[in-house]
All heavy atoms as a GROMACS GRO file, in nm:
protein
  529
    1VAL      N    1  -1.845  -0.340  -1.591
    1VAL     CA    2  -1.821  -0.483  -1.580
    1VAL      C    3  -1.723  -0.505  -1.468
    1VAL      O    4  -1.621  -0.439  -1.461
    1VAL     CB    5  -1.761  -0.538  -1.712
    1VAL    CG1    6  -1.721  -0.681  -1.697
    1VAL    CG2    7  -1.857  -0.517  -1.825
    2SER      N    8  -1.749  -0.597  -1.379
    2SER     CA    9  -1.657  -0.629  -1.271
    2SER      C   10  -1.550  -0.724  -1.319
    2SER      O   11  -1.570  -0.799  -1.414
    2SER     CB   12  -1.732  -0.694  -1.155
    2SER     OG   13  -1.813  -0.600  -1.092
    3SER      N   14  -1.435  -0.722  -1.253
    3SER     CA   15  -1.330  -0.817  -1.285
    3SER      C   16  -1.378  -0.956  -1.239
    3SER      O   17  -1.474  -0.967  -1.166
    3SER     CB   18  -1.200  -0.778  -1.215
    3SER     OG   19  -1.215  -0.784  -1.076
    4PRO      N   20  -1.310  -1.062  -1.280
    4PRO     CA   21  -1.356  -1.197  -1.247
    4PRO      C   22  -1.376  -1.221  -1.097
    4PRO      O   23  -1.462  -1.298  -1.058
    4PRO     CB   24  -1.244  -1.286  -1.301
    4PRO     CG   25  -1.181  -1.207  -1.409
    4PRO     CD   26  -1.193  -1.064  -1.365
    5ASP      N   27  -1.298  -1.153  -1.013
    5ASP     CA   28  -1.315  -1.173  -0.870
    5ASP      C   29  -1.403  -1.067  -0.805
    5ASP      O   30  -1.420  -1.064  -0.685
    5ASP     CB   31  -1.180  -1.179  -0.800
    5ASP     CG   32  -1.102  -1.048  -0.809
    5ASP    OD1   33  -1.154  -0.952  -0.869
    5ASP    OD2   34  -0.992  -1.043  -0.755
    6GLY      N   35  -1.460  -0.977  -0.887
    6GLY     CA   36  -1.549  -0.874  -0.834
    6GLY      C   37  -1.477  -0.760  -0.767
    6GLY      O   38  -1.538  -0.673  -0.708
    7ARG      N   39  -1.343  -0.755  -0.775
    7ARG     CA   40  -1.268  -0.654  -0.703
    7ARG      C   41  -1.243  -0.528  -0.784
    7ARG      O   42  -1.200  -0.428  -0.730
    7ARG     CB   43  -1.135  -0.711  -0.657
    7ARG     CG   44  -1.154  -0.815  -0.549
    7ARG     CD   45  -1.023  -0.868  -0.506
    7ARG     NE   46  -0.936  -0.758  -0.467
    7ARG     CZ   47  -0.850  -0.762  -0.369
    7ARG    NH1   48  -0.839  -0.869  -0.297
    7ARG    NH2   49  -0.773  -0.659  -0.343
    8GLY      N   50  -1.265  -0.531  -0.912
    8GLY     CA   51  -1.238  -0.412  -0.992
    8GLY      C   52  -1.359  -0.377  -1.075
    8GLY      O   53  -1.461  -0.445  -1.072
    9SER      N   54  -1.347  -0.271  -1.150
    9SER     CA   55  -1.456  -0.233  -1.237
    9SER      C   56  -1.398  -0.181  -1.366
    9SER      O   57  -1.281  -0.150  -1.375
    9SER     CB   58  -1.542  -0.126  -1.171
    9SER     OG   59  -1.465  -0.011  -1.146
   10GLY      N   60  -1.480  -0.173  -1.467
   10GLY     CA   61  -1.437  -0.123  -1.596
   10GLY      C   62  -1.450  -0.229  -1.702
   10GLY      O   63  -1.494  -0.339  -1.677
   11THR      N   64  -1.412  -0.193  -1.823
   11THR     CA   65  -1.418  -0.286  -1.934
   11THR      C   66  -1.306  -0.387  -1.920
   11THR      O   67  -1.196  -0.354  -1.881
   11THR     CB   68  -1.402  -0.209  -2.066
   11THR    OG1   69  -1.504  -0.109  -2.070
   11THR    CG2   70  -1.417  -0.302  -2.185
   12VAL      N   71  -1.336  -0.512  -1.955
   12VAL     CA   72  -1.238  -0.619  -1.940
   12VAL      C   73  -1.191  -0.664  -2.076
   12VAL      O   74  -1.269  -0.683  -2.168
   12VAL     CB   75  -1.301  -0.738  -1.863
   12VAL    CG1   76  -1.203  -0.853  -1.853
   12VAL    CG2   77  -1.347  -0.695  -1.726
   13SER      N   78  -1.059  -0.682  -2.090
   13SER     CA   79  -1.002  -0.734  -2.214
   13SER      C   80  -0.966  -0.881  -2.195
   13SER      O   81  -0.974  -0.933  -2.085
   13SER     CB   82  -0.878  -0.653  -2.253
   13SER     OG   83  -0.780  -0.663  -2.153
   14ALA      N   84  -0.926  -0.945  -2.303
   14ALA     CA   85  -0.892  -1.087  -2.296
   14ALA      C   86  -0.778  -1.109  -2.198
   14ALA      O   87  -0.683  -1.031  -2.193
   14ALA     CB   88  -0.852  -1.137  -2.434
   15GLY      N   89  -0.785  -1.217  -2.120
   15GLY     CA   90  -0.684  -1.246  -2.020
   15GLY      C   91  -0.563  -1.315  -2.079
   15GLY      O   92  -0.568  -1.372  -2.186
   16ARG      N   93  -0.454  -1.308  -2.006
   16ARG     CA   94  -0.333  -1.380  -2.042
   16ARG      C   95  -0.343  -1.518  -1.982
   16ARG      O   96  -0.414  -1.540  -1.886
   16ARG     CB   97  -0.211  -1.306  -1.988
   16ARG     CG   98  -0.188  -1.172  -2.057
   16ARG     CD   99  -0.097  -1.083  -1.972
   16ARG     NE  100  -0.071  -0.956  -2.032
   16ARG     CZ  101  -0.153  -0.852  -2.031
   16ARG    NH1  102  -0.271  -0.861  -1.976
   16ARG    NH2  103  -0.120  -0.738  -2.086
   17SER      N  104  -0.270  -1.610  -2.034
   17SER     CA  105  -0.273  -1.748  -1.985
   17SER      C  106  -0.244  -1.752  -1.835
   17SER      O  107  -0.140  -1.705  -1.790
   17SER     CB  108  -0.171  -1.832  -2.061
   17SER     OG  109  -0.170  -1.963  -2.011
   18GLY      N  110  -0.337  -1.808  -1.757
   18GLY     CA  111  -0.315  -1.825  -1.614
   18GLY      C  112  -0.339  -1.702  -1.530
   18GLY      O  113  -0.319  -1.706  -1.410
   19THR      N  114  -0.378  -1.591  -1.588
   19THR     CA  115  -0.405  -1.470  -1.511
   19THR      C  116  -0.546  -1.422  -1.543
   19THR      O  117  -0.598  -1.449  -1.650
   19THR     CB  118  -0.306  -1.356  -1.542
   19THR    OG1  119  -0.314  -1.323  -1.680
   19THR    CG2  120  -0.163  -1.395  -1.507
   20PRO      N  121  -0.609  -1.351  -1.448
   20PRO     CA  122  -0.743  -1.297  -1.477
   20PRO      C  123  -0.738  -1.198  -1.593
   20PRO      O  124  -0.632  -1.143  -1.624
   20PRO     CB  125  -0.781  -1.224  -1.348
   20PRO     CG  126  -0.690  -1.276  -1.243
   20PRO     CD  127  -0.563  -1.318  -1.315
   21ALA      N  128  -0.852  -1.177  -1.656
   21ALA     CA  129  -0.862  -1.077  -1.762
   21ALA      C  130  -0.820  -0.941  -1.705
   21ALA      O  131  -0.844  -0.911  -1.589
   21ALA     CB  132  -1.004  -1.070  -1.815
   22VAL      N  133  -0.756  -0.860  -1.787
   22VAL     CA  134  -0.706  -0.730  -1.742
   22VAL      C  135  -0.815  -0.625  -1.761
   22VAL      O  136  -0.856  -0.598  -1.873
   22VAL     CB  137  -0.579  -0.690  -1.819
   22VAL    CG1  138  -0.531  -0.553  -1.775
   22VAL    CG2  139  -0.470  -0.793  -1.801
   23PRO      N  140  -0.863  -0.565  -1.650
   23PRO     CA  141  -0.962  -0.459  -1.663
   23PRO      C  142  -0.894  -0.330  -1.706
   23PRO      O  143  -0.773  -0.313  -1.688
   23PRO     CB  144  -1.017  -0.446  -1.521
   23PRO     CG  145  -0.900  -0.481  -1.435
   23PRO     CD  146  -0.826  -0.590  -1.512
   24GLU      N  147  -0.971  -0.239  -1.764
   24GLU     CA  148  -0.914  -0.108  -1.796
   24GLU      C  149  -0.895  -0.025  -1.670
   24GLU      O  150  -0.809   0.061  -1.665
   24GLU     CB  151  -1.004  -0.034  -1.895
   24GLU     CG  152  -1.002  -0.094  -2.033
   24GLU     CD  153  -1.089  -0.017  -2.130
   24GLU    OE1  154  -1.141   0.090  -2.093
   24GLU    OE2  155  -1.106  -0.065  -2.242
   25GLN      N  156  -0.978  -0.053  -1.570
   25GLN     CA  157  -0.969   0.018  -1.443
   25GLN      C  158  -0.977  -0.082  -1.330
   25GLN      O  159  -1.039  -0.188  -1.343
   25GLN     CB  160  -1.083   0.118  -1.427
   25GLN     CG  161  -1.078   0.232  -1.524
   25GLN     CD  162  -1.190   0.332  -1.497
   25GLN    OE1  163  -1.293   0.299  -1.440
   25GLN    NE2  164  -1.169   0.455  -1.540
   26TYR      N  165  -0.915  -0.047  -1.218
   26TYR     CA  166  -0.920  -0.131  -1.100
   26TYR      C  167  -0.939  -0.040  -0.980
   26TYR      O  168  -0.869   0.062  -0.966
   26TYR     CB  169  -0.790  -0.211  -1.083
   26TYR     CG  170  -0.788  -0.293  -0.957
   26TYR    CD1  171  -0.853  -0.415  -0.952
   26TYR    CD2  172  -0.724  -0.246  -0.844
   26TYR    CE1  173  -0.854  -0.489  -0.835
   26TYR    CE2  174  -0.723  -0.320  -0.727
   26TYR     CZ  175  -0.788  -0.441  -0.724
   26TYR     OH  176  -0.790  -0.515  -0.608
   27THR      N  177  -1.032  -0.073  -0.892
   27THR     CA  178  -1.055   0.005  -0.771
   27THR      C  179  -0.979  -0.060  -0.657
   27THR      O  180  -1.000  -0.177  -0.625
   27THR     CB  181  -1.205   0.012  -0.738
   27THR    OG1  182  -1.273   0.071  -0.850
   27THR    CG2  183  -1.230   0.096  -0.614
   28VAL      N  184  -0.889   0.016  -0.596
   28VAL     CA  185  -0.805  -0.033  -0.488
   28VAL      C  186  -0.890  -0.067  -0.366
   28VAL      O  187  -0.981   0.007  -0.330
   28VAL     CB  188  -0.699   0.074  -0.450
   28VAL    CG1  189  -0.616   0.030  -0.330
   28VAL    CG2  190  -0.610   0.105  -0.569
   29ARG      N  191  -0.857  -0.180  -0.306
   29ARG     CA  192  -0.923  -0.224  -0.183
   29ARG      C  193  -0.819  -0.228  -0.071
   29ARG      O  194  -0.699  -0.233  -0.097
   29ARG     CB  195  -0.985  -0.361  -0.202
   29ARG     CG  196  -1.100  -0.356  -0.304
   29ARG     CD  197  -1.158  -0.490  -0.330
   29ARG     NE  198  -1.202  -0.554  -0.206
   29ARG     CZ  199  -1.312  -0.624  -0.195
   29ARG    NH1  200  -1.389  -0.642  -0.298
   29ARG    NH2  201  -1.345  -0.679  -0.081
   30ALA      N  202  -0.867  -0.228   0.053
   30ALA     CA  203  -0.778  -0.233   0.169
   30ALA      C  204  -0.685  -0.354   0.156
   30ALA      O  205  -0.729  -0.463   0.121
   30ALA     CB  206  -0.859  -0.243   0.298
   31GLY      N  207  -0.557  -0.333   0.179
   31GLY     CA  208  -0.459  -0.440   0.174
   31GLY      C  209  -0.392  -0.458   0.039
   31GLY      O  210  -0.296  -0.533   0.027
   32ASP      N  211  -0.443  -0.392  -0.065
   32ASP     CA  212  -0.383  -0.403  -0.198
   32ASP      C  213  -0.247  -0.334  -0.203
   32ASP      O  214  -0.222  -0.236  -0.132
   32ASP     CB  215  -0.471  -0.336  -0.304
   32ASP     CG  216  -0.585  -0.422  -0.352
   32ASP    OD1  217  -0.584  -0.545  -0.330
   32ASP    OD2  218  -0.678  -0.366  -0.412
   33THR      N  219  -0.160  -0.385  -0.288
   33THR     CA  220  -0.033  -0.319  -0.322
   33THR      C  221  -0.023  -0.318  -0.474
   33THR      O  222  -0.085  -0.401  -0.542
   33THR     CB  223   0.088  -0.395  -0.265
   33THR    OG1  224   0.094  -0.525  -0.325
   33THR    CG2  225   0.081  -0.408  -0.113
   34LEU      N  226   0.055  -0.225  -0.527
   34LEU     CA  227   0.073  -0.224  -0.672
   34LEU      C  228   0.141  -0.352  -0.718
   34LEU      O  229   0.110  -0.404  -0.824
   34LEU     CB  230   0.154  -0.102  -0.716
   34LEU     CG  231   0.083   0.032  -0.709
   34LEU    CD1  232   0.173   0.143  -0.761
   34LEU    CD2  233  -0.048   0.030  -0.785
   35TRP      N  234   0.232  -0.406  -0.637
   35TRP     CA  235   0.298  -0.532  -0.671
   35TRP      C  236   0.193  -0.643  -0.688
   35TRP      O  237   0.194  -0.715  -0.787
   35TRP     CB  238   0.398  -0.571  -0.563
   35TRP     CG  239   0.470  -0.700  -0.593
   35TRP    CD1  240   0.422  -0.826  -0.574
   35TRP    CD2  241   0.599  -0.716  -0.649
   35TRP    NE1  242   0.513  -0.919  -0.615
   35TRP    CE2  243   0.624  -0.854  -0.662
   35TRP    CE3  244   0.697  -0.626  -0.690
   35TRP    CZ2  245   0.742  -0.904  -0.713
   35TRP    CZ3  246   0.816  -0.678  -0.741
   35TRP    CH2  247   0.837  -0.814  -0.753
   36ALA      N  248   0.103  -0.654  -0.591
   36ALA     CA  249   0.000  -0.759  -0.596
   36ALA      C  250  -0.094  -0.740  -0.715
   36ALA      O  251  -0.135  -0.838  -0.779
   36ALA     CB  252  -0.078  -0.762  -0.465
   37ILE      N  253  -0.129  -0.616  -0.744
   37ILE     CA  254  -0.217  -0.588  -0.858
   37ILE      C  255  -0.147  -0.626  -0.988
   37ILE      O  256  -0.206  -0.690  -1.076
   37ILE     CB  257  -0.262  -0.440  -0.858
   37ILE    CG1  258  -0.348  -0.411  -0.734
   37ILE    CG2  259  -0.338  -0.406  -0.986
   37ILE    CD1  260  -0.370  -0.264  -0.706
   38ALA      N  261  -0.019  -0.590  -1.003
   38ALA     CA  262   0.058  -0.626  -1.122
   38ALA      C  263   0.072  -0.778  -1.133
   38ALA      O  264   0.059  -0.834  -1.242
   38ALA     CB  265   0.195  -0.560  -1.119
   39LYS      N  266   0.095  -0.844  -1.022
   39LYS     CA  267   0.107  -0.990  -1.022
   39LYS      C  268  -0.023  -1.054  -1.067
   39LYS      O  269  -0.025  -1.148  -1.147
   39LYS     CB  270   0.145  -1.038  -0.882
   39LYS     CG  271   0.153  -1.186  -0.864
   39LYS     CD  272   0.281  -1.241  -0.920
   39LYS     CE  273   0.293  -1.387  -0.882
   39LYS     NZ  274   0.393  -1.454  -0.962
   40ARG      N  275  -0.136  -1.003  -1.017
   40ARG     CA  276  -0.267  -1.059  -1.050
   40ARG      C  277  -0.299  -1.044  -1.199
   40ARG      O  278  -0.345  -1.138  -1.262
   40ARG     CB  279  -0.374  -0.991  -0.966
   40ARG     CG  280  -0.514  -1.016  -1.017
   40ARG     CD  281  -0.620  -0.953  -0.927
   40ARG     NE  282  -0.700  -1.063  -0.880
   40ARG     CZ  283  -0.700  -1.114  -0.759
   40ARG    NH1  284  -0.626  -1.063  -0.667
   40ARG    NH2  285  -0.776  -1.215  -0.729
   41TYR      N  286  -0.278  -0.927  -1.254
   41TYR     CA  287  -0.322  -0.900  -1.390
   41TYR      C  288  -0.215  -0.919  -1.498
   41TYR      O  289  -0.249  -0.944  -1.613
   41TYR     CB  290  -0.385  -0.761  -1.400
   41TYR     CG  291  -0.513  -0.755  -1.322
   41TYR    CD1  292  -0.523  -0.681  -1.207
   41TYR    CD2  293  -0.624  -0.831  -1.362
   41TYR    CE1  294  -0.641  -0.678  -1.134
   41TYR    CE2  295  -0.741  -0.830  -1.289
   41TYR     CZ  296  -0.748  -0.753  -1.175
   41TYR     OH  297  -0.864  -0.752  -1.103
   42PHE      N  298  -0.088  -0.907  -1.461
   42PHE     CA  299   0.019  -0.924  -1.559
   42PHE      C  300   0.097  -1.052  -1.538
   42PHE      O  301   0.181  -1.088  -1.619
   42PHE     CB  302   0.116  -0.805  -1.555
   42PHE     CG  303   0.054  -0.671  -1.585
   42PHE    CD1  304   0.096  -0.558  -1.519
   42PHE    CD2  305  -0.046  -0.657  -1.680
   42PHE    CE1  306   0.042  -0.433  -1.546
   42PHE    CE2  307  -0.102  -0.534  -1.708
   42PHE     CZ  308  -0.057  -0.422  -1.641
   43GLY      N  309   0.076  -1.117  -1.423
   43GLY     CA  310   0.151  -1.237  -1.392
   43GLY      C  311   0.293  -1.210  -1.345
   43GLY      O  312   0.374  -1.299  -1.330
   44ASP      N  313   0.323  -1.082  -1.318
   44ASP     CA  314   0.459  -1.041  -1.280
   44ASP      C  315   0.451  -0.915  -1.194
   44ASP      O  316   0.426  -0.806  -1.246
   44ASP     CB  317   0.541  -1.015  -1.407
   44ASP     CG  318   0.684  -0.974  -1.380
   44ASP    OD1  319   0.725  -0.964  -1.261
   44ASP    OD2  320   0.757  -0.952  -1.478
   45GLY      N  321   0.472  -0.931  -1.064
   45GLY     CA  322   0.464  -0.817  -0.973
   45GLY      C  323   0.564  -0.708  -1.002
   45GLY      O  324   0.539  -0.591  -0.970
   46SER      N  325   0.676  -0.744  -1.063
   46SER     CA  326   0.779  -0.643  -1.090
   46SER      C  327   0.736  -0.543  -1.197
   46SER      O  328   0.805  -0.444  -1.221
   46SER     CB  329   0.911  -0.709  -1.130
   46SER     OG  330   0.901  -0.772  -1.256
   47ARG      N  331   0.620  -0.565  -1.256
   47ARG     CA  332   0.567  -0.469  -1.355
   47ARG      C  333   0.485  -0.356  -1.290
   47ARG      O  334   0.426  -0.274  -1.359
   47ARG     CB  335   0.483  -0.543  -1.459
   47ARG     CG  336   0.570  -0.632  -1.549
   47ARG     CD  337   0.489  -0.701  -1.656
   47ARG     NE  338   0.427  -0.604  -1.746
   47ARG     CZ  339   0.340  -0.639  -1.840
   47ARG    NH1  340   0.304  -0.764  -1.858
   47ARG    NH2  341   0.286  -0.546  -1.918
   48TYR      N  342   0.486  -0.350  -1.156
   48TYR     CA  343   0.410  -0.246  -1.086
   48TYR      C  344   0.446  -0.104  -1.130
   48TYR      O  345   0.360  -0.016  -1.130
   48TYR     CB  346   0.419  -0.260  -0.934
   48TYR     CG  347   0.550  -0.213  -0.876
   48TYR    CD1  348   0.566  -0.080  -0.838
   48TYR    CD2  349   0.658  -0.299  -0.861
   48TYR    CE1  350   0.686  -0.035  -0.786
   48TYR    CE2  351   0.778  -0.255  -0.810
   48TYR     CZ  352   0.792  -0.124  -0.772
   48TYR     OH  353   0.911  -0.080  -0.722
   49PRO      N  354   0.572  -0.075  -1.171
   49PRO     CA  355   0.601   0.062  -1.215
   49PRO      C  356   0.518   0.106  -1.335
   49PRO      O  357   0.492   0.224  -1.353
   49PRO     CB  358   0.750   0.059  -1.248
   49PRO     CG  359   0.806  -0.052  -1.164
   49PRO     CD  360   0.696  -0.155  -1.164
   50GLU      N  361   0.476   0.011  -1.418
   50GLU     CA  362   0.391   0.045  -1.533
   50GLU      C  363   0.257   0.101  -1.485
   50GLU      O  364   0.204   0.196  -1.542
   50GLU     CB  365   0.366  -0.079  -1.620
   50GLU     CG  366   0.491  -0.134  -1.685
   50GLU     CD  367   0.464  -0.264  -1.756
   50GLU    OE1  368   0.359  -0.280  -1.821
   50GLU    OE2  369   0.551  -0.354  -1.748
   51ILE      N  370   0.201   0.039  -1.382
   51ILE     CA  371   0.074   0.087  -1.326
   51ILE      C  372   0.095   0.222  -1.260
   51ILE      O  373   0.015   0.315  -1.279
   51ILE     CB  374   0.015  -0.015  -1.227
   51ILE    CG1  375  -0.014  -0.148  -1.298
   51ILE    CG2  376  -0.112   0.041  -1.161
   51ILE    CD1  377  -0.053  -0.261  -1.204
   52ALA      N  378   0.204   0.235  -1.184
   52ALA     CA  379   0.233   0.363  -1.118
   52ALA      C  380   0.247   0.474  -1.221
   52ALA      O  381   0.188   0.581  -1.205
   52ALA     CB  382   0.360   0.351  -1.033
   53ALA      N  383   0.323   0.449  -1.327
   53ALA     CA  384   0.345   0.552  -1.429
   53ALA      C  385   0.216   0.589  -1.501
   53ALA      O  386   0.190   0.708  -1.526
   53ALA     CB  387   0.449   0.504  -1.531
   54ALA      N  388   0.133   0.491  -1.532
   54ALA     CA  389   0.007   0.516  -1.604
   54ALA      C  390  -0.090   0.599  -1.520
   54ALA      O  391  -0.182   0.661  -1.574
   54ALA     CB  392  -0.058   0.384  -1.643
   55ASN      N  393  -0.069   0.600  -1.388
   55ASN     CA  394  -0.160   0.670  -1.299
   55ASN      C  395  -0.097   0.790  -1.229
   55ASN      O  396  -0.157   0.847  -1.138
   55ASN     CB  397  -0.214   0.570  -1.195
   55ASN     CG  398  -0.307   0.472  -1.260
   55ASN    OD1  399  -0.422   0.501  -1.284
   55ASN    ND2  400  -0.255   0.354  -1.293
   56GLY      N  401   0.024   0.828  -1.270
   56GLY     CA  402   0.090   0.944  -1.211
   56GLY      C  403   0.121   0.926  -1.064
   56GLY      O  404   0.119   1.023  -0.988
   57ILE      N  405   0.152   0.803  -1.022
   57ILE     CA  406   0.180   0.775  -0.882
   57ILE      C  407   0.331   0.788  -0.860
   57ILE      O  408   0.408   0.707  -0.911
   57ILE     CB  409   0.131   0.634  -0.843
   57ILE    CG1  410  -0.020   0.627  -0.859
   57ILE    CG2  411   0.174   0.600  -0.701
   57ILE    CD1  412  -0.079   0.488  -0.842
   58ALA      N  413   0.372   0.889  -0.784
   58ALA     CA  414   0.513   0.914  -0.758
   58ALA      C  415   0.568   0.814  -0.656
   58ALA      O  416   0.682   0.770  -0.668
   58ALA     CB  417   0.534   1.056  -0.709
   59ASN      N  418   0.489   0.781  -0.555
   59ASN     CA  419   0.532   0.687  -0.451
   59ASN      C  420   0.441   0.564  -0.457
   59ASN      O  421   0.329   0.568  -0.410
   59ASN     CB  422   0.525   0.752  -0.314
   59ASN     CG  423   0.576   0.661  -0.204
   59ASN    OD1  424   0.589   0.540  -0.222
   59ASN    ND2  425   0.604   0.718  -0.088
   60PRO      N  426   0.489   0.454  -0.515
   60PRO     CA  427   0.405   0.335  -0.531
   60PRO      C  428   0.364   0.270  -0.400
   60PRO      O  429   0.278   0.182  -0.400
   60PRO     CB  430   0.490   0.240  -0.616
   60PRO     CG  431   0.627   0.293  -0.615
   60PRO     CD  432   0.620   0.437  -0.575
   61ASN      N  433   0.420   0.314  -0.289
   61ASN     CA  434   0.379   0.262  -0.159
   61ASN      C  435   0.255   0.333  -0.106
   61ASN      O  436   0.200   0.293  -0.003
   61ASN     CB  437   0.493   0.275  -0.057
   61ASN     CG  438   0.610   0.187  -0.094
   61ASN    OD1  439   0.593   0.069  -0.125
   61ASN    ND2  440   0.728   0.244  -0.094
   62LEU      N  441   0.212   0.439  -0.174
   62LEU     CA  442   0.099   0.517  -0.127
   62LEU      C  443  -0.019   0.506  -0.224
   62LEU      O  444  -0.037   0.591  -0.312
   62LEU     CB  445   0.138   0.664  -0.109
   62LEU     CG  446   0.244   0.692  -0.003
   62LEU    CD1  447   0.279   0.840   0.000
   62LEU    CD2  448   0.198   0.645   0.134
   63ILE      N  449  -0.096   0.400  -0.208
   63ILE     CA  450  -0.223   0.388  -0.279
   63ILE      C  451  -0.330   0.370  -0.172
   63ILE      O  452  -0.300   0.327  -0.060
   63ILE     CB  453  -0.225   0.272  -0.382
   63ILE    CG1  454  -0.200   0.137  -0.315
   63ILE    CG2  455  -0.125   0.300  -0.492
   63ILE    CD1  456  -0.218   0.018  -0.410
   64TYR      N  457  -0.452   0.406  -0.204
   64TYR     CA  458  -0.556   0.413  -0.103
   64TYR      C  459  -0.682   0.339  -0.146
   64TYR      O  460  -0.718   0.340  -0.264
   64TYR     CB  461  -0.592   0.560  -0.076
   64TYR     CG  462  -0.472   0.641  -0.036
   64TYR    CD1  463  -0.402   0.717  -0.130
   64TYR    CD2  464  -0.426   0.638   0.094
   64TYR    CE1  465  -0.290   0.790  -0.093
   64TYR    CE2  466  -0.314   0.712   0.132
   64TYR     CZ  467  -0.246   0.786   0.039
   64TYR     OH  468  -0.135   0.857   0.075
   65PRO      N  469  -0.751   0.276  -0.050
   65PRO     CA  470  -0.879   0.211  -0.082
   65PRO      C  471  -0.973   0.312  -0.149
   65PRO      O  472  -0.980   0.427  -0.108
   65PRO     CB  473  -0.933   0.166   0.054
   65PRO     CG  474  -0.810   0.148   0.137
   65PRO     CD  475  -0.716   0.258   0.091
   66GLY      N  476  -1.038   0.268  -0.255
   66GLY     CA  477  -1.129   0.354  -0.329
   66GLY      C  478  -1.062   0.424  -0.446
   66GLY      O  479  -1.131   0.475  -0.535
   67GLN      N  480  -0.930   0.428  -0.448
   67GLN     CA  481  -0.857   0.490  -0.558
   67GLN      C  482  -0.878   0.405  -0.684
   67GLN      O  483  -0.868   0.283  -0.680
   67GLN     CB  484  -0.708   0.496  -0.522
   67GLN     CG  485  -0.621   0.567  -0.621
   67GLN     CD  486  -0.476   0.577  -0.570
   67GLN    OE1  487  -0.443   0.527  -0.462
   67GLN    NE2  488  -0.392   0.643  -0.647
   68VAL      N  489  -0.909   0.471  -0.794
   68VAL     CA  490  -0.932   0.400  -0.921
   68VAL      C  491  -0.806   0.410  -1.005
   68VAL      O  492  -0.758   0.520  -1.033
   68VAL     CB  493  -1.052   0.456  -0.997
   68VAL    CG1  494  -1.071   0.386  -1.130
   68VAL    CG2  495  -1.179   0.444  -0.912
   69LEU      N  496  -0.751   0.294  -1.040
   69LEU     CA  497  -0.628   0.287  -1.118
   69LEU      C  498  -0.657   0.244  -1.260
   69LEU      O  499  -0.739   0.155  -1.283
   69LEU     CB  500  -0.530   0.187  -1.055
   69LEU     CG  501  -0.488   0.212  -0.912
   69LEU    CD1  502  -0.400   0.099  -0.863
   69LEU    CD2  503  -0.416   0.346  -0.900
   70ARG      N  504  -0.587   0.302  -1.353
   70ARG     CA  505  -0.591   0.258  -1.491
   70ARG      C  506  -0.489   0.145  -1.506
   70ARG      O  507  -0.374   0.159  -1.464
   70ARG     CB  508  -0.554   0.375  -1.582
   70ARG     CG  509  -0.579   0.348  -1.725
   70ARG     CD  510  -0.564   0.477  -1.807
   70ARG     NE  511  -0.510   0.434  -1.933
   70ARG     CZ  512  -0.397   0.474  -1.986
   70ARG    NH1  513  -0.324   0.564  -1.925
   70ARG    NH2  514  -0.355   0.425  -2.100
   71ILE      N  515  -0.531   0.033  -1.559
   71ILE     CA  516  -0.442  -0.082  -1.579
   71ILE      C  517  -0.408  -0.087  -1.727
   71ILE      O  518  -0.496  -0.093  -1.813
   71ILE     CB  519  -0.509  -0.213  -1.535
   71ILE    CG1  520  -0.561  -0.205  -1.392
   71ILE    CG2  521  -0.413  -0.330  -1.554
   71ILE    CD1  522  -0.454  -0.187  -1.286
   72VAL      N  523  -0.278  -0.083  -1.758
   72VAL     CA  524  -0.234  -0.083  -1.899
   72VAL      C  525  -0.152  -0.206  -1.930
   72VAL      O  526  -0.101  -0.270  -1.847
   72VAL     CB  527  -0.153   0.043  -1.932
   72VAL    CG1  528  -0.241   0.166  -1.923
   72VAL    CG2  529  -0.034   0.057  -1.840
   0.00000   0.00000   0.00000
């Protein structure tokens, strides 16, 4: 299942008020940052460390197009 904007893939859970539904997985696209992904799905960019930790990312500045992230 694609995310509402077609940018991610995976199973989608119920969305939070004012934010897109949170997918179980998200495929990184060119120009993405963990901050922007956290802002989009959690409504708070400062929650990016949660995504980094769930995916074993030591340096949150190093994500790559095509990388599949688990969103928790």
